[in-house]
All heavy atoms as a GROMACS GRO file, in nm:
protein
  416
    1MET      N    1   1.052  -0.508   0.062
    1MET     CA    2   1.041  -0.452   0.193
    1MET      C    3   0.896  -0.464   0.239
    1MET      O    4   0.804  -0.447   0.160
    1MET     CB    5   1.083  -0.305   0.191
    1MET     CG    6   1.058  -0.238   0.322
    1MET     SD    7   1.074  -0.058   0.333
    1MET     CE    8   1.192  -0.014   0.215
    2VAL      N    9   0.876  -0.492   0.366
    2VAL     CA   10   0.742  -0.500   0.424
    2VAL      C   11   0.696  -0.359   0.460
    2VAL      O   12   0.764  -0.287   0.530
    2VAL     CB   13   0.739  -0.591   0.548
    2VAL    CG1   14   0.603  -0.588   0.614
    2VAL    CG2   15   0.775  -0.734   0.510
    3VAL      N   16   0.579  -0.321   0.408
    3VAL     CA   17   0.521  -0.190   0.437
    3VAL      C   18   0.430  -0.200   0.559
    3VAL      O   19   0.433  -0.116   0.647
    3VAL     CB   20   0.442  -0.138   0.316
    3VAL    CG1   21   0.369  -0.010   0.350
    3VAL    CG2   22   0.534  -0.118   0.197
    4CYS      N   23   0.349  -0.304   0.563
    4CYS     CA   24   0.253  -0.323   0.672
    4CYS      C   25   0.276  -0.459   0.736
    4CYS      O   26   0.249  -0.563   0.675
    4CYS     CB   27   0.110  -0.313   0.617
    4CYS     SG   28  -0.016  -0.347   0.741
    5VAL      N   29   0.324  -0.457   0.858
    5VAL     CA   30   0.352  -0.581   0.929
    5VAL      C   31   0.222  -0.652   0.968
    5VAL      O   32   0.211  -0.773   0.955
    5VAL     CB   33   0.439  -0.553   1.055
    5VAL    CG1   34   0.457  -0.678   1.138
    5VAL    CG2   35   0.573  -0.496   1.014
    6CYS      N   36   0.123  -0.576   1.011
    6CYS     CA   37  -0.005  -0.634   1.055
    6CYS      C   38  -0.071  -0.717   0.945
    6CYS      O   39  -0.131  -0.820   0.972
    6CYS     CB   40  -0.102  -0.526   1.100
    6CYS     SG   41  -0.048  -0.430   1.244
    7ASN      N   42  -0.060  -0.669   0.821
    7ASN     CA   43  -0.126  -0.735   0.709
    7ASN      C   44  -0.029  -0.803   0.614
    7ASN      O   45  -0.072  -0.855   0.510
    7ASN     CB   46  -0.208  -0.633   0.629
    7ASN     CG   47  -0.332  -0.592   0.701
    7ASN    OD1   48  -0.416  -0.675   0.734
    7ASN    ND2   49  -0.346  -0.463   0.727
    8ALA      N   50   0.097  -0.802   0.645
    8ALA     CA   51   0.202  -0.863   0.562
    8ALA      C   52   0.194  -0.812   0.418
    8ALA      O   53   0.196  -0.888   0.322
    8ALA     CB   54   0.193  -1.015   0.566
    9ILE      N   55   0.186  -0.678   0.404
    9ILE     CA   56   0.184  -0.616   0.272
    9ILE      C   57   0.324  -0.571   0.237
    9ILE      O   58   0.386  -0.497   0.311
    9ILE     CB   59   0.086  -0.496   0.267
    9ILE    CG1   60  -0.056  -0.546   0.292
    9ILE    CG2   61   0.097  -0.424   0.134
    9ILE    CD1   62  -0.157  -0.434   0.304
   10ARG      N   63   0.372  -0.619   0.122
   10ARG     CA   64   0.504  -0.582   0.076
   10ARG      C   65   0.495  -0.461  -0.016
   10ARG      O   66   0.391  -0.432  -0.075
   10ARG     CB   67   0.568  -0.699   0.002
   10ARG     CG   68   0.593  -0.818   0.094
   10ARG     CD   69   0.640  -0.936   0.018
   10ARG     NE   70   0.532  -0.974  -0.072
   10ARG     CZ   71   0.534  -1.077  -0.152
   10ARG    NH1   72   0.640  -1.154  -0.157
   10ARG    NH2   73   0.432  -1.106  -0.230
   11GLU      N   74   0.605  -0.391  -0.028
   11GLU     CA   75   0.610  -0.271  -0.112
   11GLU      C   76   0.570  -0.304  -0.256
   11GLU      O   77   0.496  -0.228  -0.319
   11GLU     CB   78   0.749  -0.210  -0.108
   11GLU     CG   79   0.759  -0.080  -0.185
   11GLU     CD   80   0.893  -0.013  -0.172
   11GLU    OE1   81   0.977  -0.057  -0.090
   11GLU    OE2   82   0.915   0.086  -0.245
   12LYS      N   83   0.613  -0.417  -0.308
   12LYS     CA   84   0.580  -0.451  -0.446
   12LYS      C   85   0.430  -0.475  -0.461
   12LYS      O   86   0.373  -0.443  -0.565
   12LYS     CB   87   0.660  -0.571  -0.496
   12LYS     CG   88   0.623  -0.703  -0.438
   12LYS     CD   89   0.705  -0.813  -0.503
   12LYS     CE   90   0.649  -0.948  -0.467
   12LYS     NZ   91   0.708  -1.054  -0.546
   13ASP      N   92   0.363  -0.528  -0.358
   13ASP     CA   93   0.218  -0.546  -0.364
   13ASP      C   94   0.148  -0.410  -0.364
   13ASP      O   95   0.052  -0.389  -0.438
   13ASP     CB   96   0.169  -0.628  -0.244
   13ASP     CG   97   0.230  -0.766  -0.238
   13ASP    OD1   98   0.258  -0.823  -0.346
   13ASP    OD2   99   0.250  -0.816  -0.126
   14LEU      N  100   0.197  -0.320  -0.282
   14LEU     CA  101   0.139  -0.185  -0.275
   14LEU      C  102   0.156  -0.114  -0.409
   14LEU      O  103   0.062  -0.056  -0.461
   14LEU     CB  104   0.206  -0.108  -0.162
   14LEU     CG  105   0.138   0.022  -0.123
   14LEU    CD1  106   0.149   0.043   0.028
   14LEU    CD2  107   0.199   0.139  -0.194
   15ARG      N  108   0.274  -0.122  -0.467
   15ARG     CA  109   0.298  -0.057  -0.596
   15ARG      C  110   0.212  -0.119  -0.707
   15ARG      O  111   0.164  -0.048  -0.796
   15ARG     CB  112   0.445  -0.064  -0.633
   15ARG     CG  113   0.531   0.026  -0.547
   15ARG     CD  114   0.673   0.035  -0.599
   15ARG     NE  115   0.760   0.104  -0.507
   15ARG     CZ  116   0.769   0.236  -0.499
   15ARG    NH1  117   0.696   0.313  -0.576
   15ARG    NH2  118   0.852   0.292  -0.413
   16ALA      N  119   0.190  -0.249  -0.702
   16ALA     CA  120   0.104  -0.314  -0.801
   16ALA      C  121  -0.039  -0.262  -0.789
   16ALA      O  122  -0.107  -0.239  -0.890
   16ALA     CB  123   0.109  -0.465  -0.784
   17ALA      N  124  -0.086  -0.242  -0.667
   17ALA     CA  125  -0.220  -0.188  -0.646
   17ALA      C  126  -0.230  -0.046  -0.698
   17ALA      O  127  -0.331  -0.007  -0.756
   17ALA     CB  128  -0.256  -0.195  -0.497
   18VAL      N  129  -0.124   0.032  -0.682
   18VAL     CA  130  -0.121   0.169  -0.734
   18VAL      C  131  -0.127   0.166  -0.886
   18VAL      O  132  -0.201   0.243  -0.948
   18VAL     CB  133   0.003   0.246  -0.684
   18VAL    CG1  134   0.016   0.380  -0.754
   18VAL    CG2  135  -0.004   0.265  -0.533
   19ARG      N  136  -0.053   0.076  -0.948
   19ARG     CA  137  -0.057   0.063  -1.095
   19ARG      C  138  -0.196   0.022  -1.143
   19ARG      O  139  -0.235   0.054  -1.256
   19ARG     CB  140   0.046  -0.039  -1.143
   19ARG     CG  141   0.187   0.014  -1.144
   19ARG     CD  142   0.282  -0.078  -1.218
   19ARG     NE  143   0.293  -0.210  -1.160
   19ARG     CZ  144   0.376  -0.243  -1.060
   19ARG    NH1  145   0.455  -0.152  -1.007
   19ARG    NH2  146   0.380  -0.365  -1.014
   20SER      N  147  -0.271  -0.045  -1.058
   20SER     CA  148  -0.406  -0.088  -1.094
   20SER      C  149  -0.510   0.021  -1.071
   20SER      O  150  -0.629  -0.003  -1.091
   20SER     CB  151  -0.444  -0.212  -1.013
   20SER     OG  152  -0.359  -0.318  -1.045
   21GLY      N  153  -0.467   0.137  -1.024
   21GLY     CA  154  -0.559   0.248  -1.011
   21GLY      C  155  -0.590   0.295  -0.870
   21GLY      O  156  -0.665   0.389  -0.853
   22SER      N  157  -0.536   0.232  -0.770
   22SER     CA  158  -0.560   0.276  -0.632
   22SER      C  159  -0.473   0.397  -0.603
   22SER      O  160  -0.355   0.398  -0.635
   22SER     CB  161  -0.526   0.164  -0.534
   22SER     OG  162  -0.605   0.050  -0.561
   23ASP      N  163  -0.534   0.499  -0.542
   23ASP     CA  164  -0.455   0.619  -0.515
   23ASP      C  165  -0.463   0.667  -0.372
   23ASP      O  166  -0.413   0.774  -0.338
   23ASP     CB  167  -0.494   0.731  -0.611
   23ASP     CG  168  -0.640   0.772  -0.597
   23ASP    OD1  169  -0.714   0.704  -0.524
   23ASP    OD2  170  -0.678   0.872  -0.660
   24ARG      N  171  -0.525   0.588  -0.285
   24ARG     CA  172  -0.530   0.620  -0.141
   24ARG      C  173  -0.501   0.492  -0.064
   24ARG      O  174  -0.533   0.383  -0.111
   24ARG     CB  175  -0.669   0.672  -0.103
   24ARG     CG  176  -0.704   0.804  -0.168
   24ARG     CD  177  -0.842   0.850  -0.129
   24ARG     NE  178  -0.934   0.738  -0.143
   24ARG     CZ  179  -1.059   0.738  -0.096
   24ARG    NH1  180  -1.105   0.842  -0.035
   24ARG    NH2  181  -1.137   0.634  -0.112
   25PRO      N  182  -0.443   0.505   0.055
   25PRO     CA  183  -0.412   0.384   0.132
   25PRO      C  184  -0.531   0.292   0.151
   25PRO      O  185  -0.519   0.170   0.134
   25PRO     CB  186  -0.361   0.439   0.266
   25PRO     CG  187  -0.299   0.569   0.230
   25PRO     CD  188  -0.390   0.625   0.122
   26ASN      N  189  -0.649   0.346   0.182
   26ASN     CA  190  -0.765   0.259   0.202
   26ASN      C  191  -0.802   0.184   0.075
   26ASN      O  192  -0.845   0.069   0.081
   26ASN     CB  193  -0.885   0.340   0.253
   26ASN     CG  194  -0.868   0.378   0.398
   26ASN    OD1  195  -0.793   0.317   0.472
   26ASN    ND2  196  -0.938   0.482   0.439
   27ASP      N  197  -0.786   0.248  -0.042
   27ASP     CA  198  -0.812   0.181  -0.169
   27ASP      C  199  -0.713   0.069  -0.193
   27ASP      O  200  -0.749  -0.040  -0.240
   27ASP     CB  201  -0.804   0.280  -0.285
   27ASP     CG  202  -0.911   0.386  -0.282
   27ASP    OD1  203  -1.014   0.367  -0.215
   27ASP    OD2  204  -0.890   0.491  -0.348
   28VAL      N  205  -0.587   0.096  -0.161
   28VAL     CA  206  -0.482  -0.006  -0.177
   28VAL      C  207  -0.511  -0.126  -0.089
   28VAL      O  208  -0.508  -0.240  -0.135
   28VAL     CB  209  -0.342   0.052  -0.145
   28VAL    CG1  210  -0.238  -0.058  -0.137
   28VAL    CG2  211  -0.303   0.157  -0.247
   29TYR      N  212  -0.543  -0.101   0.036
   29TYR     CA  213  -0.570  -0.212   0.129
   29TYR      C  214  -0.692  -0.290   0.082
   29TYR      O  215  -0.693  -0.413   0.085
   29TYR     CB  216  -0.592  -0.159   0.270
   29TYR     CG  217  -0.463  -0.125   0.339
   29TYR    CD1  218  -0.394  -0.008   0.311
   29TYR    CD2  219  -0.408  -0.211   0.432
   29TYR    CE1  220  -0.275   0.023   0.372
   29TYR    CE2  221  -0.289  -0.182   0.496
   29TYR     CZ  222  -0.222  -0.065   0.466
   29TYR     OH  223  -0.105  -0.036   0.526
   30ALA      N  224  -0.796  -0.221   0.036
   30ALA     CA  225  -0.917  -0.289  -0.012
   30ALA      C  226  -0.885  -0.374  -0.134
   30ALA      O  227  -0.932  -0.488  -0.144
   30ALA     CB  228  -1.025  -0.187  -0.045
   31ARG      N  229  -0.805  -0.321  -0.225
   31ARG     CA  230  -0.768  -0.396  -0.346
   31ARG      C  231  -0.692  -0.523  -0.308
   31ARG      O  232  -0.702  -0.624  -0.376
   31ARG     CB  233  -0.683  -0.310  -0.438
   31ARG     CG  234  -0.652  -0.377  -0.569
   31ARG     CD  235  -0.586  -0.284  -0.667
   31ARG     NE  236  -0.673  -0.177  -0.709
   31ARG     CZ  237  -0.758  -0.185  -0.814
   31ARG    NH1  238  -0.763  -0.295  -0.883
   31ARG    NH2  239  -0.832  -0.083  -0.847
   32LEU      N  240  -0.618  -0.517  -0.198
   32LEU     CA  241  -0.541  -0.633  -0.152
   32LEU      C  242  -0.622  -0.721  -0.058
   32LEU      O  243  -0.571  -0.820  -0.005
   32LEU     CB  244  -0.413  -0.586  -0.082
   32LEU     CG  245  -0.314  -0.511  -0.173
   32LEU    CD1  246  -0.200  -0.454  -0.090
   32LEU    CD2  247  -0.262  -0.602  -0.282
   33GLY      N  248  -0.750  -0.685  -0.035
   33GLY     CA  249  -0.837  -0.766   0.050
   33GLY      C  250  -0.808  -0.753   0.198
   33GLY      O  251  -0.834  -0.844   0.274
   34ARG      N  252  -0.755  -0.637   0.237
   34ARG     CA  253  -0.719  -0.616   0.376
   34ARG      C  254  -0.767  -0.480   0.424
   34ARG      O  255  -0.808  -0.398   0.345
   34ARG     CB  256  -0.568  -0.627   0.393
   34ARG     CG  257  -0.518  -0.764   0.353
   34ARG     CD  258  -0.366  -0.768   0.362
   34ARG     NE  259  -0.316  -0.900   0.331
   34ARG     CZ  260  -0.258  -0.932   0.216
   34ARG    NH1  261  -0.243  -0.842   0.123
   34ARG    NH2  262  -0.212  -1.052   0.196
   35LYS      N  263  -0.757  -0.457   0.556
   35LYS     CA  264  -0.791  -0.328   0.616
   35LYS      C  265  -0.675  -0.284   0.703
   35LYS      O  266  -0.610  -0.367   0.767
   35LYS     CB  267  -0.915  -0.340   0.705
   35LYS     CG  268  -1.042  -0.370   0.633
   35LYS     CD  269  -1.156  -0.374   0.731
   35LYS     CE  270  -1.284  -0.412   0.662
   35LYS     NZ  271  -1.395  -0.418   0.758
   36PRO      N  272  -0.648  -0.152   0.709
   36PRO     CA  273  -0.545  -0.105   0.801
   36PRO      C  274  -0.584  -0.143   0.945
   36PRO      O  275  -0.702  -0.135   0.980
   36PRO     CB  276  -0.546   0.047   0.783
   36PRO     CG  277  -0.609   0.071   0.651
   36PRO     CD  278  -0.706  -0.042   0.631
   37LYS      N  279  -0.488  -0.185   1.022
   37LYS     CA  280  -0.516  -0.224   1.160
   37LYS      C  281  -0.461  -0.120   1.257
   37LYS      O  282  -0.536  -0.036   1.306
   37LYS     CB  283  -0.460  -0.363   1.189
   37LYS     CG  284  -0.531  -0.471   1.110
   37LYS     CD  285  -0.480  -0.608   1.142
   37LYS     CE  286  -0.553  -0.711   1.057
   37LYS     NZ  287  -0.504  -0.845   1.080
   38CYS      N  288  -0.333  -0.120   1.282
   38CYS     CA  289  -0.277  -0.029   1.383
   38CYS      C  290  -0.255   0.112   1.327
   38CYS      O  291  -0.248   0.208   1.401
   38CYS     CB  292  -0.150  -0.084   1.443
   38CYS     SG  293  -0.005  -0.074   1.336
   39GLY      N  294  -0.241   0.124   1.194
   39GLY     CA  295  -0.225   0.254   1.130
   39GLY      C  296  -0.083   0.307   1.120
   39GLY      O  297  -0.060   0.411   1.060
   40GLN      N  298   0.012   0.237   1.176
   40GLN     CA  299   0.150   0.285   1.174
   40GLN      C  300   0.208   0.289   1.033
   40GLN      O  301   0.298   0.367   1.006
   40GLN     CB  302   0.238   0.195   1.262
   40GLN     CG  303   0.194   0.196   1.406
   40GLN     CD  304   0.300   0.250   1.496
   40GLN    OE1  305   0.418   0.243   1.464
   40GLN    NE2  306   0.259   0.306   1.608
   41CYS      N  307   0.156   0.212   0.943
   41CYS     CA  308   0.210   0.204   0.808
   41CYS      C  309   0.150   0.308   0.714
   41CYS      O  310   0.201   0.326   0.603
   41CYS     CB  311   0.183   0.066   0.751
   41CYS     SG  312   0.007   0.026   0.746
   42LEU      N  313   0.043   0.374   0.753
   42LEU     CA  314  -0.029   0.460   0.659
   42LEU      C  315   0.055   0.574   0.604
   42LEU      O  316   0.046   0.605   0.486
   42LEU     CB  317  -0.157   0.512   0.724
   42LEU     CG  318  -0.263   0.405   0.752
   42LEU    CD1  319  -0.383   0.466   0.821
   42LEU    CD2  320  -0.302   0.332   0.626
   43SER      N  321   0.137   0.637   0.686
   43SER     CA  322   0.219   0.748   0.634
   43SER      C  323   0.321   0.695   0.533
   43SER      O  324   0.345   0.758   0.430
   43SER     CB  325   0.287   0.825   0.746
   43SER     OG  326   0.379   0.742   0.815
   44PHE      N  327   0.378   0.580   0.559
   44PHE     CA  328   0.474   0.521   0.465
   44PHE      C  329   0.402   0.480   0.337
   44PHE      O  330   0.452   0.504   0.226
   44PHE     CB  331   0.544   0.401   0.530
   44PHE     CG  332   0.654   0.343   0.446
   44PHE    CD1  333   0.758   0.421   0.400
   44PHE    CD2  334   0.653   0.209   0.414
   44PHE    CE1  335   0.860   0.367   0.322
   44PHE    CE2  336   0.754   0.154   0.336
   44PHE     CZ  337   0.857   0.233   0.290
   45ALA      N  338   0.283   0.424   0.350
   45ALA     CA  339   0.205   0.386   0.232
   45ALA      C  340   0.171   0.510   0.150
   45ALA      O  341   0.181   0.508   0.027
   45ALA     CB  342   0.078   0.314   0.274
   46ARG      N  343   0.133   0.620   0.214
   46ARG     CA  344   0.103   0.744   0.143
   46ARG      C  345   0.224   0.794   0.064
   46ARG      O  346   0.211   0.841  -0.049
   46ARG     CB  347   0.056   0.852   0.240
   46ARG     CG  348  -0.087   0.841   0.277
   46ARG     CD  349  -0.133   0.962   0.360
   46ARG     NE  350  -0.243   0.923   0.443
   46ARG     CZ  351  -0.235   0.892   0.573
   46ARG    NH1  352  -0.120   0.901   0.637
   46ARG    NH2  353  -0.341   0.855   0.640
   47ASN      N  354   0.343   0.785   0.125
   47ASN     CA  355   0.465   0.828   0.057
   47ASN      C  356   0.491   0.745  -0.069
   47ASN      O  357   0.528   0.799  -0.174
   47ASN     CB  358   0.586   0.818   0.150
   47ASN     CG  359   0.585   0.922   0.258
   47ASN    OD1  360   0.519   1.025   0.246
   47ASN    ND2  361   0.656   0.895   0.366
   48ILE      N  362   0.471   0.617  -0.060
   48ILE     CA  363   0.492   0.529  -0.175
   48ILE      C  364   0.389   0.560  -0.282
   48ILE      O  365   0.420   0.568  -0.402
   48ILE     CB  366   0.485   0.381  -0.134
   48ILE    CG1  367   0.606   0.347  -0.045
   48ILE    CG2  368   0.481   0.289  -0.256
   48ILE    CD1  369   0.601   0.211   0.017
   49ILE      N  370   0.265   0.580  -0.242
   49ILE     CA  371   0.157   0.609  -0.337
   49ILE      C  372   0.183   0.741  -0.408
   49ILE      O  373   0.170   0.752  -0.530
   49ILE     CB  374   0.020   0.610  -0.266
   49ILE    CG1  375  -0.014   0.469  -0.221
   49ILE    CG2  376  -0.088   0.668  -0.357
   49ILE    CD1  377  -0.130   0.462  -0.124
   50SER      N  378   0.225   0.842  -0.333
   50SER     CA  379   0.248   0.974  -0.394
   50SER      C  380   0.370   0.972  -0.486
   50SER      O  381   0.380   1.054  -0.578
   50SER     CB  382   0.264   1.082  -0.287
   50SER     OG  383   0.382   1.063  -0.212
   51ALA      N  384   0.463   0.880  -0.464
   51ALA     CA  385   0.580   0.869  -0.550
   51ALA      C  386   0.544   0.812  -0.687
   51ALA      O  387   0.621   0.824  -0.782
   51ALA     CB  388   0.686   0.782  -0.484
   52GLY      N  389   0.428   0.750  -0.696
   52GLY     CA  390   0.383   0.695  -0.823
   52GLY      C  391   0.409   0.547  -0.835
   52GLY      O  392   0.476   0.487  -0.751
   53PRO      N  393   0.357   0.489  -0.940
   53PRO     CA  394   0.363   0.343  -0.956
   53PRO      C  395   0.494   0.295  -1.019
   53PRO      O  396   0.493   0.227  -1.120
   53PRO     CB  397   0.244   0.314  -1.047
   53PRO     CG  398   0.231   0.438  -1.129
   53PRO     CD  399   0.272   0.550  -1.038
   54ALA      N  400   0.605   0.328  -0.959
   54ALA     CA  401   0.734   0.280  -1.011
   54ALA      C  402   0.735   0.128  -1.011
   54ALA      O  403   0.668   0.063  -0.933
   54ALA     CB  404   0.847   0.332  -0.924
   55THR      N  405   0.813   0.074  -1.098
   55THR     CA  406   0.821  -0.073  -1.104
   55THR      C  407   0.890  -0.125  -0.981
   55THR      O  408   0.985  -0.069  -0.930
   55THR     CB  409   0.896  -0.117  -1.230
   55THR    OG1  410   1.023  -0.055  -1.231
   55THR    CG2  411   0.819  -0.083  -1.354
   56ALA      N  412   0.840  -0.235  -0.931
   56ALA     CA  413   0.895  -0.296  -0.810
   56ALA      C  414   0.976  -0.418  -0.844
   56ALA      O  415   0.955  -0.483  -0.940
   56ALA     CB  416   0.785  -0.332  -0.713
   0.00000   0.00000   0.00000
């Protein structure tokens, strides 16, 4: 599933960043070499991050 349309970040990419130690949306985006743009995805990203690094 696509989490961030602006940056083409998929849920599995976000979860992989969380497994690598990122625990905030800005950390996740930085780890993926991107920055939040419109911000619409941040609440969804926070929910995924708070759920933990489940396998994707």
